[in-house]
mmCIF file as Biopython writes it, N, C-alpha, C and O atoms, coordinates in Angstrom:
data_model
#
loop_
_atom_site.group_PDB
_atom_site.id
_atom_site.type_symbol
_atom_site.label_atom_id
_atom_site.label_alt_id
_atom_site.label_comp_id
_atom_site.label_asym_id
_atom_site.label_entity_id
_atom_site.label_seq_id
_atom_site.pdbx_PDB_ins_code
_atom_site.Cartn_x
_atom_site.Cartn_y
_atom_site.Cartn_z
_atom_site.occupancy
_atom_site.B_iso_or_equiv
_atom_site.auth_seq_id
_atom_site.auth_asym_id
_atom_site.pdbx_PDB_model_num
ATOM 1   N N  . MET A ? 1  ? -21.092 18.363 26.688 1.0 0.0 1  A 1 
ATOM 2   C CA . MET A ? 1  ? -21.312 18.934 25.497 1.0 0.0 1  A 1 
ATOM 3   C C  . MET A ? 1  ? -19.937 19.568 24.914 1.0 0.0 1  A 1 
ATOM 4   O O  . MET A ? 1  ? -19.708 19.686 23.710 1.0 0.0 1  A 1 
ATOM 5   N N  . ARG A ? 2  ? -19.174 19.906 25.820 1.0 0.0 2  A 1 
ATOM 6   C CA . ARG A ? 2  ? -17.783 20.430 25.445 1.0 0.0 2  A 1 
ATOM 7   C C  . ARG A ? 2  ? -16.900 19.299 24.969 1.0 0.0 2  A 1 
ATOM 8   O O  . ARG A ? 2  ? -16.047 19.524 24.111 1.0 0.0 2  A 1 
ATOM 9   N N  . GLU A ? 3  ? -17.081 17.961 25.540 1.0 0.0 3  A 1 
ATOM 10  C CA . GLU A ? 3  ? -16.289 17.020 25.092 1.0 0.0 3  A 1 
ATOM 11  C C  . GLU A ? 3  ? -16.913 16.547 23.913 1.0 0.0 3  A 1 
ATOM 12  O O  . GLU A ? 3  ? -16.150 15.863 23.230 1.0 0.0 3  A 1 
ATOM 13  N N  . ASP A ? 4  ? -18.076 16.692 23.441 1.0 0.0 4  A 1 
ATOM 14  C CA . ASP A ? 4  ? -18.451 16.296 22.031 1.0 0.0 4  A 1 
ATOM 15  C C  . ASP A ? 4  ? -17.923 17.179 20.974 1.0 0.0 4  A 1 
ATOM 16  O O  . ASP A ? 4  ? -17.571 16.733 19.882 1.0 0.0 4  A 1 
ATOM 17  N N  . LYS A ? 5  ? -17.861 18.484 21.302 1.0 0.0 5  A 1 
ATOM 18  C CA . LYS A ? 5  ? -17.182 19.274 20.291 1.0 0.0 5  A 1 
ATOM 19  C C  . LYS A ? 5  ? -15.603 18.862 20.066 1.0 0.0 5  A 1 
ATOM 20  O O  . LYS A ? 5  ? -15.085 18.729 18.957 1.0 0.0 5  A 1 
ATOM 21  N N  . GLU A ? 6  ? -14.985 18.700 21.235 1.0 0.0 6  A 1 
ATOM 22  C CA . GLU A ? 6  ? -13.573 18.377 21.189 1.0 0.0 6  A 1 
ATOM 23  C C  . GLU A ? 6  ? -13.470 17.057 20.421 1.0 0.0 6  A 1 
ATOM 24  O O  . GLU A ? 6  ? -12.582 16.923 19.579 1.0 0.0 6  A 1 
ATOM 25  N N  . ILE A ? 7  ? -14.422 15.991 20.703 1.0 0.0 7  A 1 
ATOM 26  C CA . ILE A ? 7  ? -14.192 14.708 19.863 1.0 0.0 7  A 1 
ATOM 27  C C  . ILE A ? 7  ? -14.451 14.984 18.414 1.0 0.0 7  A 1 
ATOM 28  O O  . ILE A ? 7  ? -13.758 14.421 17.567 1.0 0.0 7  A 1 
ATOM 29  N N  . GLN A ? 8  ? -15.426 15.833 18.067 1.0 0.0 8  A 1 
ATOM 30  C CA . GLN A ? 8  ? -15.789 16.231 16.598 1.0 0.0 8  A 1 
ATOM 31  C C  . GLN A ? 8  ? -14.444 16.823 15.999 1.0 0.0 8  A 1 
ATOM 32  O O  . GLN A ? 8  ? -13.996 16.429 14.922 1.0 0.0 8  A 1 
ATOM 33  N N  . LYS A ? 9  ? -13.818 17.819 16.791 1.0 0.0 9  A 1 
ATOM 34  C CA . LYS A ? 9  ? -12.753 18.513 16.244 1.0 0.0 9  A 1 
ATOM 35  C C  . LYS A ? 9  ? -11.319 17.494 16.102 1.0 0.0 9  A 1 
ATOM 36  O O  . LYS A ? 9  ? -10.426 17.745 15.293 1.0 0.0 9  A 1 
ATOM 37  N N  . LEU A ? 10 ? -11.299 16.526 16.875 1.0 0.0 10 A 1 
ATOM 38  C CA . LEU A ? 10 ? -10.162 15.541 16.857 1.0 0.0 10 A 1 
ATOM 39  C C  . LEU A ? 10 ? -10.345 14.699 15.726 1.0 0.0 10 A 1 
ATOM 40  O O  . LEU A ? 10 ? -9.417  14.411 14.970 1.0 0.0 10 A 1 
ATOM 41  N N  . GLU A ? 11 ? -11.664 14.241 15.570 1.0 0.0 11 A 1 
ATOM 42  C CA . GLU A ? 11 ? -12.014 13.347 14.512 1.0 0.0 11 A 1 
ATOM 43  C C  . GLU A ? 11 ? -11.687 14.060 13.125 1.0 0.0 11 A 1 
ATOM 44  O O  . GLU A ? 11 ? -11.154 13.434 12.208 1.0 0.0 11 A 1 
ATOM 45  N N  . LYS A ? 12 ? -12.045 15.435 13.021 1.0 0.0 12 A 1 
ATOM 46  C CA . LYS A ? 12 ? -11.974 16.018 11.800 1.0 0.0 12 A 1 
ATOM 47  C C  . LYS A ? 12 ? -10.347 16.253 11.518 1.0 0.0 12 A 1 
ATOM 48  O O  . LYS A ? 12 ? -9.934  16.173 10.361 1.0 0.0 12 A 1 
ATOM 49  N N  . ASP A ? 13 ? -9.479  16.533 12.574 1.0 0.0 13 A 1 
ATOM 50  C CA . ASP A ? 13 ? -8.163  16.511 12.457 1.0 0.0 13 A 1 
ATOM 51  C C  . ASP A ? 13 ? -7.510  15.265 12.062 1.0 0.0 13 A 1 
ATOM 52  O O  . ASP A ? 13 ? -6.493  15.266 11.369 1.0 0.0 13 A 1 
ATOM 53  N N  . LYS A ? 14 ? -8.065  14.221 12.481 1.0 0.0 14 A 1 
ATOM 54  C CA . LYS A ? 14 ? -7.626  12.857 12.377 1.0 0.0 14 A 1 
ATOM 55  C C  . LYS A ? 14 ? -7.810  12.581 10.856 1.0 0.0 14 A 1 
ATOM 56  O O  . LYS A ? 14 ? -6.865  12.176 10.180 1.0 0.0 14 A 1 
ATOM 57  N N  . MET A ? 15 ? -8.961  12.794 10.367 1.0 0.0 15 A 1 
ATOM 58  C CA . MET A ? 15 ? -9.276  12.680 8.941  1.0 0.0 15 A 1 
ATOM 59  C C  . MET A ? 15 ? -8.304  13.331 7.896  1.0 0.0 15 A 1 
ATOM 60  O O  . MET A ? 15 ? -7.912  12.801 6.856  1.0 0.0 15 A 1 
ATOM 61  N N  . LYS A ? 16 ? -7.977  14.628 8.384  1.0 0.0 16 A 1 
ATOM 62  C CA . LYS A ? 16 ? -7.182  15.457 7.729  1.0 0.0 16 A 1 
ATOM 63  C C  . LYS A ? 16 ? -5.601  14.765 7.441  1.0 0.0 16 A 1 
ATOM 64  O O  . LYS A ? 16 ? -4.950  14.852 6.399  1.0 0.0 16 A 1 
ATOM 65  N N  . TYR A ? 17 ? -5.242  14.097 8.648  1.0 0.0 17 A 1 
ATOM 66  C CA . TYR A ? 17 ? -3.936  13.427 8.426  1.0 0.0 17 A 1 
ATOM 67  C C  . TYR A ? 17 ? -4.039  12.111 7.804  1.0 0.0 17 A 1 
ATOM 68  O O  . TYR A ? 17 ? -3.047  11.564 7.323  1.0 0.0 17 A 1 
ATOM 69  N N  . VAL A ? 18 ? -5.220  11.572 7.793  1.0 0.0 18 A 1 
ATOM 70  C CA . VAL A ? 18 ? -5.381  10.308 7.338  1.0 0.0 18 A 1 
ATOM 71  C C  . VAL A ? 18 ? -5.347  10.522 5.686  1.0 0.0 18 A 1 
ATOM 72  O O  . VAL A ? 18 ? -4.657  9.808  4.959  1.0 0.0 18 A 1 
ATOM 73  N N  . GLN A ? 19 ? -6.090  11.480 5.252  1.0 0.0 19 A 1 
ATOM 74  C CA . GLN A ? 19 ? -6.009  11.946 3.935  1.0 0.0 19 A 1 
ATOM 75  C C  . GLN A ? 19 ? -4.546  12.312 3.354  1.0 0.0 19 A 1 
ATOM 76  O O  . GLN A ? 19 ? -4.159  11.973 2.235  1.0 0.0 19 A 1 
ATOM 77  N N  . LYS A ? 20 ? -3.874  12.978 4.190  1.0 0.0 20 A 1 
ATOM 78  C CA . LYS A ? 20 ? -2.448  13.328 4.031  1.0 0.0 20 A 1 
ATOM 79  C C  . LYS A ? 20 ? -1.572  12.106 3.872  1.0 0.0 20 A 1 
ATOM 80  O O  . LYS A ? 20 ? -0.690  12.011 3.019  1.0 0.0 20 A 1 
ATOM 81  N N  . LEU A ? 21 ? -1.891  11.154 4.783  1.0 0.0 21 A 1 
ATOM 82  C CA . LEU A ? 21 ? -0.954  10.063 4.733  1.0 0.0 21 A 1 
ATOM 83  C C  . LEU A ? 21 ? -1.370  9.060  3.584  1.0 0.0 21 A 1 
ATOM 84  O O  . LEU A ? 21 ? -0.548  8.222  3.213  1.0 0.0 21 A 1 
ATOM 85  N N  . ALA A ? 22 ? -2.520  9.119  3.060  1.0 0.0 22 A 1 
ATOM 86  C CA . ALA A ? 22 ? -2.910  8.345  1.679  1.0 0.0 22 A 1 
ATOM 87  C C  . ALA A ? 22 ? -2.209  9.040  0.562  1.0 0.0 22 A 1 
ATOM 88  O O  . ALA A ? 22 ? -1.805  8.343  -0.369 1.0 0.0 22 A 1 
ATOM 89  N N  . ALA A ? 23 ? -2.009  10.367 0.538  1.0 0.0 23 A 1 
ATOM 90  C CA . ALA A ? 23 ? -1.533  11.063 -0.541 1.0 0.0 23 A 1 
ATOM 91  C C  . ALA A ? 23 ? -0.046  10.719 -0.661 1.0 0.0 23 A 1 
ATOM 92  O O  . ALA A ? 23 ? 0.509   10.404 -1.713 1.0 0.0 23 A 1 
ATOM 93  N N  . HIS A ? 24 ? 0.558   10.821 0.591  1.0 0.0 24 A 1 
ATOM 94  C CA . HIS A ? 24 ? 1.971   10.394 0.675  1.0 0.0 24 A 1 
ATOM 95  C C  . HIS A ? 24 ? 2.118   8.913  0.203  1.0 0.0 24 A 1 
ATOM 96  O O  . HIS A ? 24 ? 3.041   8.688  -0.579 1.0 0.0 24 A 1 
ATOM 97  N N  . TYR A ? 25 ? 1.438   8.033  0.530  1.0 0.0 25 A 1 
ATOM 98  C CA . TYR A ? 25 ? 1.525   6.649  0.040  1.0 0.0 25 A 1 
ATOM 99  C C  . TYR A ? 25 ? 1.410   6.578  -1.437 1.0 0.0 25 A 1 
ATOM 100 O O  . TYR A ? 25 ? 2.074   5.807  -2.128 1.0 0.0 25 A 1 
ATOM 101 N N  . GLN A ? 26 ? 0.495   7.459  -1.905 1.0 0.0 26 A 1 
ATOM 102 C CA . GLN A ? 26 ? 0.295   7.451  -3.385 1.0 0.0 26 A 1 
ATOM 103 C C  . GLN A ? 26 ? 1.665   7.917  -4.068 1.0 0.0 26 A 1 
ATOM 104 O O  . GLN A ? 26 ? 2.310   7.362  -4.958 1.0 0.0 26 A 1 
ATOM 105 N N  . ARG A ? 27 ? 1.910   9.100  -3.382 1.0 0.0 27 A 1 
ATOM 106 C CA . ARG A ? 27 ? 3.236   9.767  -3.988 1.0 0.0 27 A 1 
ATOM 107 C C  . ARG A ? 27 ? 4.572   9.001  -4.028 1.0 0.0 27 A 1 
ATOM 108 O O  . ARG A ? 27 ? 5.394   9.147  -4.932 1.0 0.0 27 A 1 
ATOM 109 N N  . ILE A ? 28 ? 4.730   8.146  -2.943 1.0 0.0 28 A 1 
ATOM 110 C CA . ILE A ? 28 ? 6.036   7.559  -2.667 1.0 0.0 28 A 1 
ATOM 111 C C  . ILE A ? 28 ? 6.158   6.455  -3.824 1.0 0.0 28 A 1 
ATOM 112 O O  . ILE A ? 28 ? 7.284   6.250  -4.276 1.0 0.0 28 A 1 
ATOM 113 N N  . GLU A ? 29 ? 5.198   5.817  -4.272 1.0 0.0 29 A 1 
ATOM 114 C CA . GLU A ? 29 ? 5.202   4.706  -5.215 1.0 0.0 29 A 1 
ATOM 115 C C  . GLU A ? 29 ? 6.167   5.009  -6.575 1.0 0.0 29 A 1 
ATOM 116 O O  . GLU A ? 29 ? 6.865   4.178  -7.157 1.0 0.0 29 A 1 
ATOM 117 N N  . GLY A ? 30 ? 6.021   6.268  -6.870 1.0 0.0 30 A 1 
ATOM 118 C CA . GLY A ? 30 ? 6.677   6.667  -8.004 1.0 0.0 30 A 1 
ATOM 119 C C  . GLY A ? 30 ? 8.181   7.145  -7.939 1.0 0.0 30 A 1 
ATOM 120 O O  . GLY A ? 30 ? 8.919   7.223  -8.920 1.0 0.0 30 A 1 
ATOM 121 N N  . LEU A ? 31 ? 8.514   7.443  -6.678 1.0 0.0 31 A 1 
ATOM 122 C CA . LEU A ? 31 ? 9.752   8.050  -6.487 1.0 0.0 31 A 1 
ATOM 123 C C  . LEU A ? 31 ? 11.008  7.025  -6.150 1.0 0.0 31 A 1 
ATOM 124 O O  . LEU A ? 31 ? 10.946  6.061  -5.387 1.0 0.0 31 A 1 
ATOM 125 N N  . PRO A ? 32 ? 12.024  7.412  -6.812 1.0 0.0 32 A 1 
ATOM 126 C CA . PRO A ? 32 ? 13.251  6.657  -6.783 1.0 0.0 32 A 1 
ATOM 127 C C  . PRO A ? 32 ? 13.917  6.797  -5.348 1.0 0.0 32 A 1 
ATOM 128 O O  . PRO A ? 32 ? 13.585  7.712  -4.593 1.0 0.0 32 A 1 
ATOM 129 N N  . ASN A ? 33 ? 14.804  5.917  -5.030 1.0 0.0 33 A 1 
ATOM 130 C CA . ASN A ? 33 ? 15.500  6.059  -3.801 1.0 0.0 33 A 1 
ATOM 131 C C  . ASN A ? 33 ? 16.107  7.235  -3.796 1.0 0.0 33 A 1 
ATOM 132 O O  . ASN A ? 33 ? 16.550  7.598  -4.886 1.0 0.0 33 A 1 
ATOM 133 N N  . GLY A ? 34 ? 16.297  8.123  -2.647 1.0 0.0 34 A 1 
ATOM 134 C CA . GLY A ? 34 ? 16.914  9.246  -2.711 1.0 0.0 34 A 1 
ATOM 135 C C  . GLY A ? 34 ? 16.387  10.130 -1.469 1.0 0.0 34 A 1 
ATOM 136 O O  . GLY A ? 34 ? 15.676  9.724  -0.550 1.0 0.0 34 A 1 
ATOM 137 N N  . ALA A ? 35 ? 16.902  11.442 -1.655 1.0 0.0 35 A 1 
ATOM 138 C CA . ALA A ? 35 ? 16.667  12.456 -0.558 1.0 0.0 35 A 1 
ATOM 139 C C  . ALA A ? 35 ? 15.107  12.632 -0.557 1.0 0.0 35 A 1 
ATOM 140 O O  . ALA A ? 35 ? 14.508  12.485 0.509  1.0 0.0 35 A 1 
ATOM 141 N N  . GLN A ? 36 ? 14.402  12.951 -1.742 1.0 0.0 36 A 1 
ATOM 142 C CA . GLN A ? 36 ? 13.113  13.179 -1.904 1.0 0.0 36 A 1 
ATOM 143 C C  . GLN A ? 36 ? 12.071  12.126 -1.388 1.0 0.0 36 A 1 
ATOM 144 O O  . GLN A ? 36 ? 10.977  12.392 -0.891 1.0 0.0 36 A 1 
ATOM 145 N N  . ARG A ? 37 ? 12.617  10.864 -1.601 1.0 0.0 37 A 1 
ATOM 146 C CA . ARG A ? 37 ? 11.709  9.573  -1.174 1.0 0.0 37 A 1 
ATOM 147 C C  . ARG A ? 37 ? 11.926  9.595  0.380  1.0 0.0 37 A 1 
ATOM 148 O O  . ARG A ? 37 ? 10.932  9.344  1.060  1.0 0.0 37 A 1 
ATOM 149 N N  . ASP A ? 38 ? 13.012  9.844  0.972  1.0 0.0 38 A 1 
ATOM 150 C CA . ASP A ? 38 ? 13.366  9.935  2.487  1.0 0.0 38 A 1 
ATOM 151 C C  . ASP A ? 38 ? 12.458  11.035 3.099  1.0 0.0 38 A 1 
ATOM 152 O O  . ASP A ? 38 ? 11.903  10.821 4.177  1.0 0.0 38 A 1 
ATOM 153 N N  . ALA A ? 39 ? 12.302  12.163 2.464  1.0 0.0 39 A 1 
ATOM 154 C CA . ALA A ? 39 ? 11.604  13.080 3.008  1.0 0.0 39 A 1 
ATOM 155 C C  . ALA A ? 39 ? 9.972   12.789 3.066  1.0 0.0 39 A 1 
ATOM 156 O O  . ALA A ? 39 ? 9.227   13.212 3.951  1.0 0.0 39 A 1 
ATOM 157 N N  . VAL A ? 40 ? 9.609   12.044 2.027  1.0 0.0 40 A 1 
ATOM 158 C CA . VAL A ? 40 ? 8.083   11.515 2.079  1.0 0.0 40 A 1 
ATOM 159 C C  . VAL A ? 40 ? 8.051   10.496 3.105  1.0 0.0 40 A 1 
ATOM 160 O O  . VAL A ? 40 ? 7.104   10.566 3.889  1.0 0.0 40 A 1 
ATOM 161 N N  . VAL A ? 41 ? 8.964   9.480  3.275  1.0 0.0 41 A 1 
ATOM 162 C CA . VAL A ? 41 ? 8.937   8.632  4.302  1.0 0.0 41 A 1 
ATOM 163 C C  . VAL A ? 41 ? 8.796   9.250  5.723  1.0 0.0 41 A 1 
ATOM 164 O O  . VAL A ? 41 ? 7.951   8.898  6.545  1.0 0.0 41 A 1 
ATOM 165 N N  . LYS A ? 42 ? 9.721   10.204 5.900  1.0 0.0 42 A 1 
ATOM 166 C CA . LYS A ? 42 ? 9.734   10.837 7.173  1.0 0.0 42 A 1 
ATOM 167 C C  . LYS A ? 42 ? 8.416   11.640 7.346  1.0 0.0 42 A 1 
ATOM 168 O O  . LYS A ? 42 ? 8.073   11.765 8.522  1.0 0.0 42 A 1 
ATOM 169 N N  . ASP A ? 43 ? 7.596   12.217 6.405  1.0 0.0 43 A 1 
ATOM 170 C CA . ASP A ? 43 ? 6.312   12.692 6.526  1.0 0.0 43 A 1 
ATOM 171 C C  . ASP A ? 43 ? 5.276   11.776 6.907  1.0 0.0 43 A 1 
ATOM 172 O O  . ASP A ? 43 ? 4.332   12.078 7.637  1.0 0.0 43 A 1 
ATOM 173 N N  . ILE A ? 44 ? 5.490   10.566 6.357  1.0 0.0 44 A 1 
ATOM 174 C CA . ILE A ? 44 ? 4.561   9.454  6.610  1.0 0.0 44 A 1 
ATOM 175 C C  . ILE A ? 44 ? 4.589   8.965  8.139  1.0 0.0 44 A 1 
ATOM 176 O O  . ILE A ? 44 ? 3.587   8.697  8.802  1.0 0.0 44 A 1 
ATOM 177 N N  . LEU A ? 45 ? 5.839   8.904  8.548  1.0 0.0 45 A 1 
ATOM 178 C CA . LEU A ? 45 ? 5.972   8.481  9.982  1.0 0.0 45 A 1 
ATOM 179 C C  . LEU A ? 45 ? 5.442   9.705  10.836 1.0 0.0 45 A 1 
ATOM 180 O O  . LEU A ? 45 ? 4.813   9.451  11.864 1.0 0.0 45 A 1 
ATOM 181 N N  . GLU A ? 46 ? 5.652   10.943 10.485 1.0 0.0 46 A 1 
ATOM 182 C CA . GLU A ? 46 ? 5.077   11.990 11.257 1.0 0.0 46 A 1 
ATOM 183 C C  . GLU A ? 46 ? 3.617   11.835 11.427 1.0 0.0 46 A 1 
ATOM 184 O O  . GLU A ? 46 ? 2.996   11.953 12.484 1.0 0.0 46 A 1 
ATOM 185 N N  . CYS A ? 47 ? 3.130   11.548 10.218 1.0 0.0 47 A 1 
ATOM 186 C CA . CYS A ? 47 ? 1.589   11.674 10.181 1.0 0.0 47 A 1 
ATOM 187 C C  . CYS A ? 47 ? 0.868   10.413 10.928 1.0 0.0 47 A 1 
ATOM 188 O O  . CYS A ? 47 ? -0.256  10.486 11.423 1.0 0.0 47 A 1 
ATOM 189 N N  . LYS A ? 48 ? 1.651   9.299  10.933 1.0 0.0 48 A 1 
ATOM 190 C CA . LYS A ? 48 ? 1.370   8.358  11.754 1.0 0.0 48 A 1 
ATOM 191 C C  . LYS A ? 48 ? 1.328   8.378  13.260 1.0 0.0 48 A 1 
ATOM 192 O O  . LYS A ? 48 ? 0.495   7.807  13.965 1.0 0.0 48 A 1 
ATOM 193 N N  . GLN A ? 49 ? 2.416   9.168  13.680 1.0 0.0 49 A 1 
ATOM 194 C CA . GLN A ? 49 ? 2.597   9.663  15.010 1.0 0.0 49 A 1 
ATOM 195 C C  . GLN A ? 49 ? 1.450   10.534 15.732 1.0 0.0 49 A 1 
ATOM 196 O O  . GLN A ? 49 ? 0.942   10.435 16.849 1.0 0.0 49 A 1 
ATOM 197 N N  . ILE A ? 50 ? 1.251   11.376 14.722 1.0 0.0 50 A 1 
ATOM 198 C CA . ILE A ? 50 ? 0.127   12.323 14.988 1.0 0.0 50 A 1 
ATOM 199 C C  . ILE A ? 50 ? -1.245  11.715 15.202 1.0 0.0 50 A 1 
ATOM 200 O O  . ILE A ? 50 ? -1.995  12.022 16.129 1.0 0.0 50 A 1 
ATOM 201 N N  . ILE A ? 51 ? -1.535  10.709 14.137 1.0 0.0 51 A 1 
ATOM 202 C CA . ILE A ? 51 ? -2.871  9.888  14.208 1.0 0.0 51 A 1 
ATOM 203 C C  . ILE A ? 51 ? -2.691  9.158  15.570 1.0 0.0 51 A 1 
ATOM 204 O O  . ILE A ? 51 ? -3.605  9.365  16.368 1.0 0.0 51 A 1 
ATOM 205 N N  . PHE A ? 52 ? -1.773  8.415  15.950 1.0 0.0 52 A 1 
ATOM 206 C CA . PHE A ? 52 ? -1.813  7.709  17.089 1.0 0.0 52 A 1 
ATOM 207 C C  . PHE A ? 52 ? -2.046  8.524  18.297 1.0 0.0 52 A 1 
ATOM 208 O O  . PHE A ? 52 ? -2.849  8.148  19.151 1.0 0.0 52 A 1 
ATOM 209 N N  . LYS A ? 53 ? -1.365  9.651  18.411 1.0 0.0 53 A 1 
ATOM 210 C CA . LYS A ? 53 ? -1.792  10.689 19.451 1.0 0.0 53 A 1 
ATOM 211 C C  . LYS A ? 53 ? -3.149  11.157 19.431 1.0 0.0 53 A 1 
ATOM 212 O O  . LYS A ? 53 ? -3.714  11.310 20.514 1.0 0.0 53 A 1 
ATOM 213 N N  . ILE A ? 54 ? -3.795  11.422 18.293 1.0 0.0 54 A 1 
ATOM 214 C CA . ILE A ? 54 ? -5.256  11.968 18.243 1.0 0.0 54 A 1 
ATOM 215 C C  . ILE A ? 54 ? -5.899  10.523 18.698 1.0 0.0 54 A 1 
ATOM 216 O O  . ILE A ? 54 ? -6.750  10.610 19.583 1.0 0.0 54 A 1 
ATOM 217 N N  . ASN A ? 55 ? -5.617  9.286  18.237 1.0 0.0 55 A 1 
ATOM 218 C CA . ASN A ? 55 ? -6.496  8.197  18.827 1.0 0.0 55 A 1 
ATOM 219 C C  . ASN A ? 55 ? -6.408  8.045  20.170 1.0 0.0 55 A 1 
ATOM 220 O O  . ASN A ? 55 ? -7.409  7.670  20.780 1.0 0.0 55 A 1 
ATOM 221 N N  . ASP A ? 56 ? -5.330  8.280  20.781 1.0 0.0 56 A 1 
ATOM 222 C CA . ASP A ? 56 ? -5.087  8.292  22.273 1.0 0.0 56 A 1 
ATOM 223 C C  . ASP A ? 56 ? -6.162  9.113  22.885 1.0 0.0 56 A 1 
ATOM 224 O O  . ASP A ? 56 ? -6.950  8.695  23.733 1.0 0.0 56 A 1 
ATOM 225 N N  . GLN A ? 57 ? -6.135  10.352 22.375 1.0 0.0 57 A 1 
ATOM 226 C CA . GLN A ? 57 ? -6.800  11.512 23.036 1.0 0.0 57 A 1 
ATOM 227 C C  . GLN A ? 57 ? -8.475  11.281 22.878 1.0 0.0 57 A 1 
ATOM 228 O O  . GLN A ? 57 ? -9.323  11.653 23.689 1.0 0.0 57 A 1 
ATOM 229 N N  . LEU A ? 58 ? -8.687  10.633 21.727 1.0 0.0 58 A 1 
ATOM 230 C CA . LEU A ? 58 ? -10.202 10.308 21.561 1.0 0.0 58 A 1 
ATOM 231 C C  . LEU A ? 58 ? -10.519 9.059  22.465 1.0 0.0 58 A 1 
ATOM 232 O O  . LEU A ? 58 ? -11.636 8.963  22.973 1.0 0.0 58 A 1 
ATOM 233 N N  . MET A ? 59 ? -9.556  8.103  22.674 1.0 0.0 59 A 1 
ATOM 234 C CA . MET A ? 59 ? -10.037 7.078  23.530 1.0 0.0 59 A 1 
ATOM 235 C C  . MET A ? 59 ? -10.161 7.595  24.921 1.0 0.0 59 A 1 
ATOM 236 O O  . MET A ? 59 ? -11.013 7.138  25.685 1.0 0.0 59 A 1 
ATOM 237 N N  . ASP A ? 60 ? -9.277  8.599  25.291 1.0 0.0 60 A 1 
ATOM 238 C CA . ASP A ? 60 ? -9.427  9.126  26.790 1.0 0.0 60 A 1 
ATOM 239 C C  . ASP A ? 60 ? -10.793 9.877  27.032 1.0 0.0 60 A 1 
ATOM 240 O O  . ASP A ? 60 ? -11.394 9.777  28.102 1.0 0.0 60 A 1 
ATOM 241 N N  . LEU A ? 61 ? -11.305 10.731 25.838 1.0 0.0 61 A 1 
ATOM 242 C CA . LEU A ? 61 ? -12.371 11.556 25.829 1.0 0.0 61 A 1 
ATOM 243 C C  . LEU A ? 61 ? -13.711 10.659 26.019 1.0 0.0 61 A 1 
ATOM 244 O O  . LEU A ? 61 ? -14.616 10.878 26.824 1.0 0.0 61 A 1 
ATOM 245 N N  . LYS A ? 62 ? -13.612 9.536  25.030 1.0 0.0 62 A 1 
ATOM 246 C CA . LYS A ? 62 ? -14.742 8.632  24.834 1.0 0.0 62 A 1 
ATOM 247 C C  . LYS A ? 62 ? -14.726 7.739  26.291 1.0 0.0 62 A 1 
ATOM 248 O O  . LYS A ? 62 ? -15.827 7.423  26.739 1.0 0.0 62 A 1 
ATOM 249 N N  . THR A ? 63 ? -13.721 7.400  26.905 1.0 0.0 63 A 1 
ATOM 250 C CA . THR A ? 63 ? -13.771 6.664  28.140 1.0 0.0 63 A 1 
ATOM 251 C C  . THR A ? 63 ? -14.329 7.408  29.183 1.0 0.0 63 A 1 
ATOM 252 O O  . THR A ? 63 ? -15.075 6.855  29.992 1.0 0.0 63 A 1 
ATOM 253 N N  . ARG A ? 64 ? -14.017 8.764  29.272 1.0 0.0 64 A 1 
ATOM 254 C CA . ARG A ? 64 ? -14.680 9.737  30.245 1.0 0.0 64 A 1 
ATOM 255 C C  . ARG A ? 64 ? -16.121 9.913  30.079 1.0 0.0 64 A 1 
ATOM 256 O O  . ARG A ? 64 ? -16.886 10.036 31.035 1.0 0.0 64 A 1 
ATOM 257 N N  . GLU A ? 65 ? -16.495 9.923  28.815 1.0 0.0 65 A 1 
ATOM 258 C CA . GLU A ? 65 ? -18.055 10.081 28.608 1.0 0.0 65 A 1 
ATOM 259 C C  . GLU A ? 65 ? -18.849 8.803  29.299 1.0 0.0 65 A 1 
ATOM 260 O O  . GLU A ? 65 ? -19.902 8.866  29.934 1.0 0.0 65 A 1 
ATOM 261 N N  . GLN A ? 66 ? -18.119 7.713  29.026 1.0 0.0 66 A 1 
ATOM 262 C CA . GLN A ? 66 ? -19.098 6.531  29.773 1.0 0.0 66 A 1 
ATOM 263 C C  . GLN A ? 66 ? -18.948 6.382  31.252 1.0 0.0 66 A 1 
ATOM 264 O O  . GLN A ? 66 ? -19.621 5.550  31.861 1.0 0.0 66 A 1 
#
């Protein structure tokens, strides 16, 4: 039961970062090259890394359930 709640929390967190990632991709299209665009690219990469880590945690939890 505890694992189910943890999975739900991780999935909720993942969706938050996926939405943030989508917003960054929409934002970057209109930005010219420069420091502001570089900052958005950095945020995109950070979001991707967090999503990958959450996916790994979800896989571990789901594997344990089986």
